[in-house]
MITOR-892271 format. One record per residue (C-alpha): residue number from 1; residue in one letter; x, y, z. Coordinates in steps of 0.05 Angstrom, whole numbers, plus 5000, padded with zeros to 4 digits. Example, Ala and Ser with C-alpha at 12.3 -4.5 7.8 and 13.67 -1.06 7.14 Angstrom:
tike,kegu,x,y,z
1,A,5246,4910,5156 .
2,S,5273,4979,5143 .
This chain:
tike,kegu,x,y,z
1,X,8650,6271,6169 .
2,X,8626,6220,6217 .
3,X,8558,6220,6184 .
4,X,8586,6205,6118 .
5,X,8632,6150,6148 .
6,X,8568,6119,6179 .
7,X,8535,6121,6112 .
8,X,8592,6089,6077 .
9,X,8595,6034,6134 .
10,X,8520,6022,6127 .
11,X,8521,6012,6054 .
12,X,8583,5973,6040 .
13,X,8595,5938,6107 .
14,X,8661,5934,6145 .
15,X,8697,5893,6090 .
16,X,8668,5929,6029 .
17,X,8610,5882,6023 .
18,X,8548,5910,5990 .
19,X,8481,5902,6028 .
20,X,8410,5899,6001 .
21,X,8352,5938,6028 .
22,X,8331,5878,6070 .
23,X,8400,5882,6102 .
24,X,8428,5817,6074 .
25,X,8494,5810,6043 .
26,X,8500,5811,5967 .
27,X,8571,5783,5963 .
28,X,8552,5713,5940 .
29,X,8592,5684,5878 .
30,X,8553,5648,5825 .
31,X,8575,5580,5818 .
32,X,8597,5563,5747 .
33,X,8551,5516,5710 .
34,X,8588,5450,5694 .
35,X,8570,5420,5628 .
36,X,8585,5348,5609 .
37,X,8648,5336,5568 .
38,X,8611,5280,5532 .
39,X,8604,5290,5455 .
40,X,8532,5300,5433 .
41,X,8503,5300,5362 .
42,X,8470,5364,5342 .
43,X,8417,5378,5290 .
44,X,8393,5446,5271 .
45,X,8318,5442,5264 .
46,X,8299,5514,5246 .
47,X,8339,5582,5237 .
48,X,8286,5636,5231 .
49,X,8291,5712,5225 .
50,X,8249,5746,5277 .
51,X,8232,5818,5291 .
52,X,8220,5855,5353 .
53,X,8185,5923,5358 .
54,X,8228,5974,5401 .
55,X,8225,6049,5413 .
56,X,8264,6069,5352 .
57,X,8229,6020,5303 .
58,X,8239,5943,5290 .
59,X,8300,5905,5309 .
60,X,8317,5845,5269 .
61,X,8347,5782,5302 .
62,X,8358,5707,5287 .
63,X,8328,5648,5324 .
64,X,8357,5582,5323 .
65,X,8328,5518,5347 .
66,X,8377,5459,5358 .
67,X,8363,5387,5385 .
68,X,8423,5353,5415 .
69,X,8432,5280,5443 .
70,X,8479,5225,5453 .
71,X,8435,5175,5416 .
72,X,8436,5136,5481 .
73,X,8390,5163,5536 .
74,X,8404,5238,5536 .
75,X,8366,5288,5494 .
76,X,8349,5362,5498 .
77,X,8322,5423,5458 .
78,X,8356,5490,5459 .
79,X,8337,5560,5435 .
80,X,8386,5617,5419 .
81,X,8373,5687,5394 .
82,X,8426,5733,5370 .
83,X,8442,5785,5315 .
84,X,8487,5731,5276 .
85,X,8465,5663,5257 .
86,X,8525,5628,5280 .
87,X,8521,5663,5347 .
88,X,8450,5643,5352 .
89,X,8465,5568,5338 .
90,X,8520,5569,5390 .
91,X,8473,5598,5443 .
92,X,8420,5544,5425 .
93,X,8472,5487,5433 .
94,X,8493,5516,5503 .
95,X,8420,5523,5520 .
96,X,8404,5452,5497 .
97,X,8462,5422,5541 .
98,X,8432,5455,5602 .
99,X,8364,5427,5590 .
100,X,8381,5352,5578 .
101,X,8335,5299,5603 .
102,X,8342,5222,5611 .
103,X,8301,5180,5561 .
104,X,8261,5118,5595 .
105,X,8287,5067,5551 .
106,X,8273,4990,5553 .
107,X,8317,4933,5532 .
108,X,8285,4934,5464 .
109,X,8302,5008,5455 .
110,X,8232,5028,5461 .
111,X,8189,5061,5515 .
112,X,8157,5021,5572 .
113,X,8085,5046,5564 .
114,X,8032,5089,5525 .
115,X,8039,5165,5538 .
116,X,7999,5225,5518 .
117,X,8021,5299,5524 .
118,X,7996,5369,5507 .
119,X,8039,5430,5498 .
120,X,8002,5493,5474 .
121,X,7961,5471,5413 .
122,X,8008,5411,5402 .
123,X,7987,5341,5420 .
124,X,8027,5279,5418 .
125,X,8017,5204,5431 .
126,X,8074,5155,5439 .
127,X,8064,5080,5436 .
128,X,8118,5024,5447 .
129,X,8133,4979,5393 .
130,X,8170,4912,5383 .
131,X,8238,4907,5353 .
132,X,8248,4919,5283 .
133,X,8192,4970,5279 .
134,X,8236,5034,5273 .
135,X,8218,5105,5288 .
136,X,8151,5122,5260 .
137,X,8145,5199,5270 .
138,X,8159,5260,5224 .
139,X,8192,5327,5235 .
140,X,8222,5350,5297 .
141,X,8189,5293,5340 .
142,X,8230,5243,5300 .
143,X,8293,5281,5308 .
144,X,8282,5283,5386 .
145,X,8265,5211,5390 .
146,X,8325,5187,5348 .
147,X,8374,5230,5385 .
148,X,8347,5204,5450 .
149,X,8365,5134,5430 .
150,X,8297,5105,5414 .
151,X,8296,5060,5358 .
152,X,8228,5025,5359 .
153,X,8165,5069,5371 .
154,X,8100,5092,5343 .
155,X,8074,5164,5349 .
156,X,8019,5206,5325 .
157,X,8020,5286,5327 .
158,X,7957,5327,5326 .
159,X,7942,5400,5326 .
160,X,7994,5454,5309 .
161,X,8054,5440,5260 .
162,X,8097,5488,5298 .
163,X,8170,5458,5298 .
164,X,8191,5484,5366 .
165,X,8128,5467,5400 .
166,X,8127,5394,5371 .
167,X,8198,5384,5398 .
168,X,8180,5412,5466 .
169,X,8116,5367,5470 .
170,X,8158,5306,5456 .
171,X,8206,5327,5514 .
172,X,8145,5336,5557 .
173,X,8118,5268,5545 .
174,X,8186,5235,5558 .
175,X,8189,5274,5620 .
176,X,8118,5255,5645 .
177,X,8135,5182,5628 .
178,X,8197,5184,5675 .
179,X,8151,5217,5730 .
180,X,8101,5158,5720 .
181,X,8154,5107,5723 .
182,X,8188,5134,5787 .
183,X,8120,5143,5821 .
184,X,8101,5070,5802 .
185,X,8166,5041,5832 .
186,X,8146,5072,5902 .
187,X,8073,5047,5897 .
188,X,8086,4973,5895 .
189,X,8140,4924,5893 .
190,X,8111,4885,5836 .
191,X,8115,4947,5792 .
192,X,8185,4962,5814 .
193,X,8207,4891,5796 .
194,X,8173,4896,5731 .
195,X,8203,4961,5708 .
196,X,8272,4938,5734 .
197,X,8264,4879,5690 .
198,X,8247,4912,5627 .
199,X,8282,4981,5632 .
200,X,8355,4999,5619 .
201,X,8393,5025,5681 .
202,X,8406,5095,5687 .
203,X,8448,5132,5738 .
204,X,8398,5194,5745 .
205,X,8337,5221,5716 .
206,X,8335,5294,5701 .
207,X,8272,5337,5686 .
208,X,8270,5396,5643 .
209,X,8239,5459,5672 .
210,X,8201,5505,5626 .
């Protein structure tokens, strides 16, 4: 009886806590993810039926790619997979809200400087443009830029025409541009004054992790 009592105590602890092999308590509660209550515009870019080979054969599911943004300074790309189309879209919207980034906008609703980015087989070039130019882009690249609040920009896309990867490479380019601006502000006071003069003010800069 004592041995059984000792085993139960060593496993569950004095207060019913579970312990891992390393001896650490596993009673931590996950903090709920707080999403913003702001209203975002959602655009379904792609709904595709995909198959997965499992032990019993092939499993058919749906994959949805959704781009969401507030047309001001926030934009994100979400992916959702489910057996039902509507459920996949809902998952994609939730995933996009978790991966929102802040778009670096100037007072002319453009980007401050030239940027080039690669993601897989996709390559993109973004150039600032004067007011009245509009969004010169196509496909999912144009959707990301418009929902991010950019109104004047020139872009060129090379390589693969994959819809999802083109959206991701656009997000990556904007993220790298954010990093360049933040780094330049710490390098010299002249650059900090320049960017503060031409950029719209933002409260925080979020970077998507892939």
